[in-house]
N, CA, C and O atoms as CSV, one atom per row, in Angstrom:
chain,resi,resn,atom,element,x,y,z
A,1,MET,N,N,3.173,14.644,10.066
A,1,MET,CA,C,3.423,15.350,8.881
A,1,MET,C,C,1.639,16.095,8.347
A,1,MET,O,O,0.585,15.498,8.130
A,2,PRO,N,N,1.909,17.312,8.300
A,2,PRO,CA,C,0.875,18.218,7.445
A,2,PRO,C,C,0.534,17.719,6.433
A,2,PRO,O,O,1.226,17.049,5.667
A,3,GLY,N,N,-0.804,18.064,6.319
A,3,GLY,CA,C,-1.517,17.875,4.709
A,3,GLY,C,C,-2.644,17.456,5.027
A,3,GLY,O,O,-2.912,17.073,6.166
A,4,ASN,N,N,-3.553,17.473,3.951
A,4,ASN,CA,C,-5.052,17.463,4.123
A,4,ASN,C,C,-5.609,15.729,3.974
A,4,ASN,O,O,-5.273,15.095,2.974
A,5,ILE,N,N,-6.186,15.294,4.702
A,5,ILE,CA,C,-6.325,13.533,4.647
A,5,ILE,C,C,-7.673,13.191,3.679
A,5,ILE,O,O,-8.886,13.340,3.826
A,6,ILE,N,N,-6.905,12.712,2.734
A,6,ILE,CA,C,-8.039,11.828,1.542
A,6,ILE,C,C,-8.668,10.855,1.809
A,6,ILE,O,O,-9.714,10.399,1.347
A,7,TYR,N,N,-7.892,10.480,2.708
A,7,TYR,CA,C,-8.856,8.862,2.578
A,7,TYR,C,C,-8.107,7.922,3.797
A,7,TYR,O,O,-6.887,7.797,3.898
A,8,SER,N,N,-8.987,7.374,4.580
A,8,SER,CA,C,-8.114,6.746,6.067
A,8,SER,C,C,-9.166,5.535,6.289
A,8,SER,O,O,-10.353,5.530,5.964
A,9,ASP,N,N,-8.546,4.676,6.822
A,9,ASP,CA,C,-8.846,3.293,7.070
A,9,ASP,C,C,-8.185,3.016,8.285
A,9,ASP,O,O,-7.447,3.748,8.944
A,10,SER,N,N,-8.673,1.484,8.556
A,10,SER,CA,C,-7.619,0.996,9.568
A,10,SER,C,C,-6.293,0.559,9.076
A,10,SER,O,O,-5.578,0.004,9.910
A,11,LEU,N,N,-5.856,0.697,7.945
A,11,LEU,CA,C,-4.890,-0.200,7.342
A,11,LEU,C,C,-4.104,1.357,6.763
A,11,LEU,O,O,-2.904,1.352,7.038
A,12,VAL,N,N,-4.519,2.503,6.110
A,12,VAL,CA,C,-3.547,3.175,5.749
A,12,VAL,C,C,-4.643,4.787,5.630
A,12,VAL,O,O,-5.858,4.952,5.526
A,13,GLU,N,N,-3.383,5.800,5.718
A,13,GLU,CA,C,-4.247,7.231,5.908
A,13,GLU,C,C,-3.411,8.029,4.753
A,13,GLU,O,O,-2.287,8.482,4.971
A,14,ILE,N,N,-4.030,8.140,3.599
A,14,ILE,CA,C,-3.008,8.930,2.761
A,14,ILE,C,C,-3.424,10.695,2.529
A,14,ILE,O,O,-4.545,11.147,2.292
A,15,LYS,N,N,-2.590,11.190,2.632
A,15,LYS,CA,C,-2.839,12.629,2.621
A,15,LYS,C,C,-2.123,13.307,1.355
A,15,LYS,O,O,-1.154,12.731,0.859
A,16,ASP,N,N,-2.513,14.336,0.906
A,16,ASP,CA,C,-2.220,15.184,-0.515
A,16,ASP,C,C,-0.775,14.727,-0.966
A,16,ASP,O,O,-0.445,14.309,-2.076
A,17,ASN,N,N,0.318,14.978,0.607
A,17,ASN,CA,C,1.511,14.584,0.270
A,17,ASN,C,C,2.347,13.405,0.688
A,17,ASN,O,O,3.569,13.271,0.629
A,18,SER,N,N,1.254,12.432,1.203
A,18,SER,CA,C,2.208,11.228,2.158
A,18,SER,C,C,0.956,9.992,1.850
A,18,SER,O,O,-0.058,10.100,1.161
A,19,ILE,N,N,1.408,8.935,2.558
A,19,ILE,CA,C,0.815,7.464,2.815
A,19,ILE,C,C,1.452,7.080,4.017
A,19,ILE,O,O,2.671,6.998,4.169
A,20,LEU,N,N,0.544,6.838,4.904
A,20,LEU,CA,C,0.996,6.179,6.354
A,20,LEU,C,C,0.260,4.956,6.085
A,20,LEU,O,O,-0.854,4.756,5.600
A,21,PHE,N,N,1.322,4.064,6.600
A,21,PHE,CA,C,0.902,2.602,6.145
A,21,PHE,C,C,1.040,2.000,8.217
A,21,PHE,O,O,1.955,2.062,9.039
A,22,ARG,N,N,-0.420,1.472,8.269
A,22,ARG,CA,C,-0.538,1.313,10.144
A,22,ARG,C,C,-0.203,-0.242,9.608
A,22,ARG,O,O,-0.346,-0.948,8.610
A,23,ARG,N,N,0.490,-0.290,11.334
A,23,ARG,CA,C,1.168,-1.292,11.494
A,23,ARG,C,C,2.258,-2.039,10.800
A,23,ARG,O,O,2.314,-3.269,10.808
A,24,TYR,N,N,3.068,-1.320,10.237
A,24,TYR,CA,C,4.255,-1.393,9.215
A,24,TYR,C,C,4.942,-2.506,9.862
A,24,TYR,O,O,4.668,-3.684,9.631
A,25,SER,N,N,5.710,-2.168,10.560
A,25,SER,CA,C,6.790,-3.113,11.602
A,25,SER,C,C,6.254,-4.292,12.414
A,25,SER,O,O,5.092,-4.387,12.809
A,26,PHE,N,N,7.216,-5.165,12.615
A,26,PHE,CA,C,7.062,-6.146,13.686
A,26,PHE,C,C,6.623,-5.824,15.010
A,26,PHE,O,O,5.958,-6.553,15.747
A,27,PHE,N,N,7.185,-4.306,15.329
A,27,PHE,CA,C,6.691,-3.646,16.735
A,27,PHE,C,C,5.438,-3.137,16.194
A,27,PHE,O,O,5.226,-2.176,16.934
A,28,GLU,N,N,4.517,-3.184,15.394
A,28,GLU,CA,C,3.270,-2.286,14.889
A,28,GLU,C,C,3.417,-0.966,14.640
A,28,GLU,O,O,2.444,-0.229,14.475
A,29,ARG,N,N,4.418,-0.635,14.602
A,29,ARG,CA,C,4.858,0.814,14.230
A,29,ARG,C,C,4.348,1.308,12.702
A,29,ARG,O,O,4.456,0.624,11.684
A,30,ASP,N,N,3.824,2.524,12.776
A,30,ASP,CA,C,3.323,3.054,11.272
A,30,ASP,C,C,4.847,3.524,10.705
A,30,ASP,O,O,5.975,3.706,11.163
A,31,ARG,N,N,4.180,3.596,9.477
A,31,ARG,CA,C,5.319,3.821,8.163
A,31,ARG,C,C,5.131,4.882,7.585
A,31,ARG,O,O,4.389,4.549,6.660
A,32,ILE,N,N,5.427,6.716,7.440
A,32,ILE,CA,C,4.885,7.230,6.345
A,32,ILE,C,C,6.029,7.488,5.102
A,32,ILE,O,O,7.246,7.649,5.197
A,33,VAL,N,N,5.360,7.468,4.190
A,33,VAL,CA,C,6.073,7.218,2.669
A,33,VAL,C,C,5.597,8.850,2.072
A,33,VAL,O,O,4.443,9.107,1.727
A,34,LEU,N,N,6.494,9.634,2.046
A,34,LEU,CA,C,6.013,10.755,1.162
A,34,LEU,C,C,5.604,10.574,-0.396
A,34,LEU,O,O,6.444,9.946,-1.041
A,35,ILE,N,N,4.544,10.979,-1.069
A,35,ILE,CA,C,4.034,11.014,-2.260
A,35,ILE,C,C,5.303,11.020,-3.211
A,35,ILE,O,O,5.483,10.107,-4.017
A,36,SER,N,N,6.157,12.067,-3.082
A,36,SER,CA,C,7.360,12.619,-4.136
A,36,SER,C,C,8.517,11.240,-3.685
A,36,SER,O,O,9.521,11.227,-4.397
A,37,ASP,N,N,8.470,10.406,-2.875
A,37,ASP,CA,C,9.397,8.964,-2.814
A,37,ASP,C,C,8.816,7.740,-3.742
A,37,ASP,O,O,9.348,6.675,-4.056
A,38,ILE,N,N,7.597,8.256,-4.048
A,38,ILE,CA,C,7.027,6.840,-4.728
A,38,ILE,C,C,7.339,7.133,-6.270
A,38,ILE,O,O,7.360,8.210,-6.866
A,39,GLU,N,N,7.568,5.870,-6.712
A,39,GLU,CA,C,8.049,5.835,-8.338
A,39,GLU,C,C,6.823,5.995,-8.909
A,39,GLU,O,O,6.475,6.950,-9.604
A,40,LYS,N,N,5.757,4.438,-8.407
A,40,LYS,CA,C,4.645,4.543,-9.083
A,40,LYS,C,C,4.126,3.267,-7.961
A,40,LYS,O,O,4.760,2.679,-7.084
A,41,ILE,N,N,2.500,3.124,-8.481
A,41,ILE,CA,C,1.972,2.205,-7.773
A,41,ILE,C,C,0.898,0.856,-8.752
A,41,ILE,O,O,-0.132,1.006,-9.409
A,42,VAL,N,N,1.665,-0.307,-8.469
A,42,VAL,CA,C,0.754,-1.114,-9.573
A,42,VAL,C,C,-0.490,-1.808,-8.211
A,42,VAL,O,O,-0.229,-2.145,-7.056
A,43,ALA,N,N,-1.535,-1.816,-8.785
A,43,ALA,CA,C,-2.705,-2.624,-8.149
A,43,ALA,C,C,-2.818,-4.239,-9.093
A,43,ALA,O,O,-2.744,-4.463,-10.301
A,44,LYS,N,N,-2.993,-5.015,-8.083
A,44,LYS,CA,C,-3.303,-6.548,-8.581
A,44,LYS,C,C,-4.406,-6.909,-8.309
A,44,LYS,O,O,-5.112,-6.192,-7.599
A,45,LYS,N,N,-4.838,-8.051,-8.769
A,45,LYS,CA,C,-5.990,-8.763,-8.437
A,45,LYS,C,C,-5.139,-9.452,-7.130
A,45,LYS,O,O,-3.944,-9.744,-7.155
A,46,ALA,N,N,-6.040,-9.627,-6.021
A,46,ALA,CA,C,-5.428,-10.286,-4.872
A,46,ALA,C,C,-5.807,-11.738,-5.298
A,46,ALA,O,O,-6.951,-12.168,-5.447
A,47,THR,N,N,-4.666,-12.397,-5.463
A,47,THR,CA,C,-4.490,-13.925,-5.350
A,47,THR,C,C,-3.120,-14.338,-4.636
A,47,THR,O,O,-2.175,-13.629,-4.290
A,48,ILE,N,N,-3.366,-16.021,-4.505
A,48,ILE,CA,C,-2.044,-16.358,-3.854
A,48,ILE,C,C,-0.681,-16.406,-3.997
A,48,ILE,O,O,0.140,-16.841,-3.188
A,49,TRP,N,N,-0.448,-15.810,-5.355
A,49,TRP,CA,C,0.563,-15.422,-5.818
A,49,TRP,C,C,1.041,-14.206,-5.820
A,49,TRP,O,O,2.194,-14.209,-6.253
A,50,ASN,N,N,0.620,-13.043,-5.494
A,50,ASN,CA,C,0.671,-11.844,-5.055
A,50,ASN,C,C,0.573,-11.500,-3.608
A,50,ASN,O,O,0.762,-10.320,-3.313
A,51,GLY,N,N,0.295,-12.395,-2.618
A,51,GLY,CA,C,0.090,-11.906,-1.292
A,51,GLY,C,C,-0.972,-12.004,-0.685
A,51,GLY,O,O,-0.956,-11.544,0.457
A,52,LYS,N,N,-2.397,-12.674,-1.228
A,52,LYS,CA,C,-3.665,-12.769,-0.579
A,52,LYS,C,C,-3.399,-13.064,0.584
A,52,LYS,O,O,-3.759,-12.320,1.496
A,53,PHE,N,N,-2.653,-14.309,0.841
A,53,PHE,CA,C,-2.702,-14.658,2.383
A,53,PHE,C,C,-1.334,-14.528,2.988
A,53,PHE,O,O,-0.999,-15.184,3.974
A,54,ARG,N,N,-0.489,-13.602,2.330
A,54,ARG,CA,C,0.784,-12.891,3.199
A,54,ARG,C,C,-0.168,-11.686,4.483
A,54,ARG,O,O,-0.774,-10.685,4.101
A,55,PHE,N,N,-0.082,-12.073,5.796
A,55,PHE,CA,C,-0.848,-11.304,6.548
A,55,PHE,C,C,0.177,-10.294,7.109
A,55,PHE,O,O,-0.127,-9.155,7.461
A,56,HIS,N,N,1.409,-10.814,7.157
A,56,HIS,CA,C,2.347,-9.547,7.594
A,56,HIS,C,C,3.578,-10.127,7.250
A,56,HIS,O,O,3.690,-11.353,7.252
A,57,GLY,N,N,4.645,-9.292,6.913
A,57,GLY,CA,C,6.108,-9.443,6.603
A,57,GLY,C,C,6.217,-9.853,4.837
A,57,GLY,O,O,5.381,-9.499,4.005
A,58,THR,N,N,7.284,-10.561,4.585
A,58,THR,CA,C,8.001,-10.411,3.308
A,58,THR,C,C,7.421,-12.086,2.914
A,58,THR,O,O,6.831,-12.799,3.726
A,59,GLY,N,N,7.709,-12.427,1.675
A,59,GLY,CA,C,8.040,-13.919,1.266
A,59,GLY,C,C,8.845,-13.638,0.249
A,59,GLY,O,O,9.075,-14.703,-0.323
A,60,ASP,N,N,9.323,-12.870,-0.210
A,60,ASP,CA,C,10.189,-12.922,-1.307
A,60,ASP,C,C,11.444,-11.840,-1.200
A,60,ASP,O,O,12.190,-11.470,-2.107
A,61,PHE,N,N,11.437,-11.453,0.187
A,61,PHE,CA,C,12.549,-10.624,0.729
A,61,PHE,C,C,12.572,-9.107,-0.096
A,61,PHE,O,O,13.460,-8.312,0.211
A,62,LYS,N,N,11.702,-8.788,-1.006
A,62,LYS,CA,C,11.658,-7.624,-1.837
A,62,LYS,C,C,10.516,-6.771,-1.775
A,62,LYS,O,O,10.579,-5.604,-2.162
A,63,THR,N,N,9.352,-7.340,-1.257
A,63,THR,CA,C,8.361,-6.872,-0.746
A,63,THR,C,C,7.570,-6.947,0.551
A,63,THR,O,O,7.071,-8.028,0.866
A,64,TRP,N,N,7.418,-5.877,1.327
A,64,TRP,CA,C,7.061,-5.851,2.754
A,64,TRP,C,C,5.381,-5.493,2.982
A,64,TRP,O,O,4.925,-4.446,2.522
A,65,PHE,N,N,4.581,-6.386,3.674
A,65,PHE,CA,C,3.405,-6.139,3.683
A,65,PHE,C,C,3.356,-5.795,5.347
A,65,PHE,O,O,4.039,-6.319,6.226
A,66,PRO,N,N,2.117,-4.531,5.511
A,66,PRO,CA,C,2.030,-4.245,6.968
A,66,PRO,C,C,0.619,-5.292,7.083
A,66,PRO,O,O,-0.083,-5.809,6.214
A,67,LYS,N,N,0.580,-5.329,8.625
A,67,LYS,CA,C,0.116,-6.456,9.099
A,67,LYS,C,C,-1.651,-6.091,8.719
A,67,LYS,O,O,-2.224,-5.066,9.088
A,68,ASP,N,N,-2.235,-7.124,7.966
A,68,ASP,CA,C,-3.368,-6.948,7.717
A,68,ASP,C,C,-4.367,-8.535,7.666
A,68,ASP,O,O,-4.667,-9.132,6.632
A,69,PHE,N,N,-4.741,-8.955,9.108
A,69,PHE,CA,C,-5.441,-10.249,9.275
A,69,PHE,C,C,-6.599,-10.698,8.249
A,69,PHE,O,O,-7.125,-11.807,8.160
A,70,ARG,N,N,-6.856,-9.512,7.486
A,70,ARG,CA,C,-8.301,-9.696,6.283
A,70,ARG,C,C,-8.060,-9.543,5.307
A,70,ARG,O,O,-9.053,-9.469,4.584
A,71,ARG,N,N,-6.759,-9.400,4.625
A,71,ARG,CA,C,-5.903,-9.500,3.444
A,71,ARG,C,C,-6.579,-10.547,2.526
A,71,ARG,O,O,-6.871,-10.243,1.369
A,72,TYR,N,N,-6.820,-11.726,3.010
A,72,TYR,CA,C,-7.595,-12.524,2.170
A,72,TYR,C,C,-8.704,-12.259,1.807
A,72,TYR,O,O,-9.264,-12.866,0.894
A,73,LYS,N,N,-9.170,-11.391,2.399
A,73,LYS,CA,C,-10.933,-11.009,1.987
A,73,LYS,C,C,-10.657,-9.943,0.857
A,73,LYS,O,O,-11.477,-9.699,-0.028
A,74,ARG,N,N,-9.585,-9.409,0.953
A,74,ARG,CA,C,-9.516,-7.982,0.132
A,74,ARG,C,C,-9.513,-8.403,-1.673
A,74,ARG,O,O,-9.352,-9.555,-2.076
A,75,ASP,N,N,-9.679,-7.472,-2.373
A,75,ASP,CA,C,-10.173,-7.875,-3.922
A,75,ASP,C,C,-8.755,-7.255,-4.629
A,75,ASP,O,O,-8.408,-7.742,-5.705
A,76,ARG,N,N,-8.089,-6.370,-4.124
A,76,ARG,CA,C,-7.014,-5.721,-4.557
A,76,ARG,C,C,-5.679,-5.958,-3.590
A,76,ARG,O,O,-5.814,-5.980,-2.367
A,77,ILE,N,N,-4.458,-6.124,-4.186
A,77,ILE,CA,C,-3.235,-6.040,-3.748
A,77,ILE,C,C,-2.538,-4.806,-4.180
A,77,ILE,O,O,-2.490,-4.852,-5.409
A,78,PHE,N,N,-1.923,-3.623,-3.703
A,78,PHE,CA,C,-1.021,-2.334,-4.220
A,78,PHE,C,C,-0.033,-2.351,-3.820
A,78,PHE,O,O,0.295,-2.386,-2.634
A,79,VAL,N,N,0.687,-2.327,-4.841
A,79,VAL,CA,C,2.556,-2.443,-4.530
A,79,VAL,C,C,3.086,-1.303,-5.091
A,79,VAL,O,O,3.097,-1.052,-6.296
A,80,ALA,N,N,3.711,-0.318,-3.826
A,80,ALA,CA,C,4.618,0.759,-4.334
A,80,ALA,C,C,5.621,0.258,-4.439
A,80,ALA,O,O,6.094,-0.659,-3.768
A,81,TYR,N,N,6.197,1.000,-5.590
A,81,TYR,CA,C,7.656,0.934,-6.052
A,81,TYR,C,C,8.104,2.360,-5.526
A,81,TYR,O,O,7.454,3.386,-5.730
A,82,LEU,N,N,9.194,2.303,-4.884
A,82,LEU,CA,C,9.624,3.698,-4.010
A,82,LEU,C,C,11.149,3.825,-5.212
A,82,LEU,O,O,11.694,2.997,-5.943
A,83,ARG,N,N,11.325,4.822,-5.009
A,83,ARG,CA,C,12.568,5.849,-5.516
A,83,ARG,C,C,13.949,4.782,-5.317
A,83,ARG,O,O,14.030,3.954,-4.410
A,84,TYR,N,N,14.586,4.921,-5.961
A,84,TYR,CA,C,16.033,4.649,-5.252
A,84,TYR,C,C,16.263,3.693,-4.472
A,84,TYR,O,O,17.414,3.521,-4.073
A,85,LYS,N,N,15.305,2.913,-4.101
A,85,LYS,CA,C,15.048,1.710,-3.615
A,85,LYS,C,C,14.946,0.142,-3.892
A,85,LYS,O,O,14.082,-0.119,-4.729
A,86,TRP,N,N,15.460,-0.688,-3.508
A,86,TRP,CA,C,15.081,-1.962,-4.091
A,86,TRP,C,C,13.971,-3.116,-3.611
A,86,TRP,O,O,13.697,-4.139,-4.239
A,87,TRP,N,N,13.465,-2.733,-2.472
A,87,TRP,CA,C,12.617,-2.787,-2.056
A,87,TRP,C,C,11.212,-2.285,-2.277
A,87,TRP,O,O,11.185,-1.221,-2.896
A,88,ARG,N,N,9.690,-2.921,-1.829
A,88,ARG,CA,C,8.384,-2.237,-2.254
A,88,ARG,C,C,7.781,-2.236,-1.170
A,88,ARG,O,O,8.368,-2.816,-0.256
A,89,ILE,N,N,6.673,-1.726,-0.913
A,89,ILE,CA,C,5.214,-2.327,0.186
A,89,ILE,C,C,4.171,-2.433,-0.807
A,89,ILE,O,O,3.791,-1.686,-1.708
A,90,GLY,N,N,3.791,-3.643,-0.365
A,90,GLY,CA,C,2.796,-4.332,-0.879
A,90,GLY,C,C,1.411,-4.161,0.388
A,90,GLY,O,O,1.533,-4.474,1.573
A,91,PHE,N,N,0.478,-3.741,-0.085
A,91,PHE,CA,C,-0.680,-3.096,1.011
A,91,PHE,C,C,-1.870,-3.387,0.185
A,91,PHE,O,O,-1.919,-3.509,-1.039
A,92,THR,N,N,-2.973,-3.491,1.196
A,92,THR,CA,C,-4.473,-3.490,0.838
A,92,THR,C,C,-4.982,-2.499,1.617
A,92,THR,O,O,-4.239,-1.998,2.461
A,93,VAL,N,N,-6.332,-2.038,1.480
A,93,VAL,CA,C,-7.071,-1.136,1.782
A,93,VAL,C,C,-8.611,-1.435,2.000
A,93,VAL,O,O,-9.071,-2.451,1.480
A,94,GLU,N,N,-9.504,-0.529,2.808
A,94,GLU,CA,C,-10.970,-1.273,2.925
A,94,GLU,C,C,-11.991,-1.044,1.727
A,94,GLU,O,O,-13.093,-1.583,1.619
A,95,ASP,N,N,-11.329,-0.013,0.727
A,95,ASP,CA,C,-12.368,0.442,0.008
A,95,ASP,C,C,-11.270,0.838,-1.307
A,95,ASP,O,O,-10.792,1.944,-1.559
A,96,SER,N,N,-11.073,-0.379,-1.983
A,96,SER,CA,C,-9.859,-0.624,-2.887
A,96,SER,C,C,-10.389,0.380,-4.116
A,96,SER,O,O,-9.508,0.762,-4.887
A,97,GLU,N,N,-11.759,0.841,-4.365
A,97,GLU,CA,C,-12.365,1.217,-5.577
A,97,GLU,C,C,-12.126,2.765,-5.105
A,97,GLU,O,O,-12.240,3.310,-6.203
A,98,ALA,N,N,-11.931,3.567,-4.404
A,98,ALA,CA,C,-11.786,4.678,-3.965
A,98,ALA,C,C,-10.200,4.971,-4.100
A,98,ALA,O,O,-9.751,5.981,-4.643
A,99,VAL,N,N,-9.424,3.948,-3.532
A,99,VAL,CA,C,-8.035,4.305,-3.428
A,99,VAL,C,C,-7.553,4.065,-4.565
A,99,VAL,O,O,-6.556,4.729,-4.848
A,100,THR,N,N,-7.937,3.303,-5.359
A,100,THR,CA,C,-7.858,3.339,-7.002
A,100,THR,C,C,-8.100,4.715,-7.888
A,100,THR,O,O,-7.594,5.111,-8.938
A,101,ARG,N,N,-8.951,5.187,-7.130
A,101,ARG,CA,C,-9.384,6.759,-8.086
A,101,ARG,C,C,-8.338,7.687,-7.529
A,101,ARG,O,O,-7.498,8.222,-8.253
A,102,ILE,N,N,-8.404,7.861,-6.271
A,102,ILE,CA,C,-7.020,8.891,-5.704
A,102,ILE,C,C,-5.904,8.682,-6.299
A,102,ILE,O,O,-5.436,9.702,-6.804
A,103,LEU,N,N,-5.198,7.588,-6.456
A,103,LEU,CA,C,-4.009,7.003,-6.778
A,103,LEU,C,C,-3.896,7.326,-8.438
A,103,LEU,O,O,-2.855,7.835,-8.855
A,104,ARG,N,N,-4.857,7.055,-9.246
A,104,ARG,CA,C,-4.806,7.442,-10.529
A,104,ARG,C,C,-4.883,8.966,-10.461
A,104,ARG,O,O,-3.938,9.596,-10.938
A,105,GLY,N,N,-6.100,9.745,-9.818
A,105,GLY,CA,C,-6.116,10.984,-9.786
A,105,GLY,C,C,-4.639,11.837,-9.488
A,105,GLY,O,O,-4.512,12.988,-9.906
A,106,LYS,N,N,-3.538,11.144,-8.719
A,106,LYS,CA,C,-2.497,11.624,-8.476
A,106,LYS,C,C,-1.332,11.467,-9.106
A,106,LYS,O,O,-0.199,11.930,-8.981
A,107,GLY,N,N,-2.096,10.382,-10.112
A,107,GLY,CA,C,-0.534,10.155,-11.534
A,107,GLY,C,C,0.317,8.873,-10.913
A,107,GLY,O,O,1.337,8.516,-11.503
A,108,LEU,N,N,-0.131,8.165,-9.677
A,108,LEU,CA,C,0.792,7.378,-9.169
A,108,LEU,C,C,0.343,5.787,-9.676
A,108,LEU,O,O,1.162,4.873,-9.776
A,109,LEU,N,N,-1.043,5.659,-9.956
A,109,LEU,CA,C,-1.230,4.114,-10.585
A,109,LEU,C,C,-0.811,4.123,-11.768
A,109,LEU,O,O,-1.279,4.965,-12.534
A,110,LYS,N,N,0.168,3.202,-12.226
A,110,LYS,CA,C,0.683,2.890,-13.721
A,110,LYS,C,C,0.266,1.698,-14.196
A,110,LYS,O,O,0.435,1.581,-15.410
A,111,GLU,N,N,-0.452,0.338,-13.393
A,111,GLU,CA,C,-0.908,-1.080,-14.199
A,111,GLU,C,C,-1.659,-1.146,-13.169
A,111,GLU,O,O,-1.460,-0.919,-11.975
A,112,ILE,N,N,-2.766,-1.567,-13.908
A,112,ILE,CA,C,-3.919,-2.761,-13.145
A,112,ILE,C,C,-4.051,-4.081,-13.765
A,112,ILE,O,O,-4.443,-4.227,-14.923
A,113,PHE,N,N,-3.758,-4.929,-13.078
A,113,PHE,CA,C,-4.100,-6.449,-13.544
A,113,PHE,C,C,-5.267,-6.824,-13.289
A,113,PHE,O,O,-5.633,-7.958,-13.599
């Protein structure tokens, strides 16, 4: 998908018009979500209750986490709420401060806990 890369690490790639989640599916396929399809993104402190130890998959059948075996070391969990979908994407990044600034600048980051 065309677009300028704003941020990239081993977990995500953020472009001006999309976010690519690496190793999203069971078969480690990536998933691209258009920025226009995201209603909001909430940043939460990484705790056992919101996915800190969820390496891949789901625990509540509503939030799906792409594979990240180092999620337990991350300081924030981001949750993307998609327009017109009942499910969400929970994800982590290697540089949460940089991604927080990017998402806030795009008007996507609605809440920080």
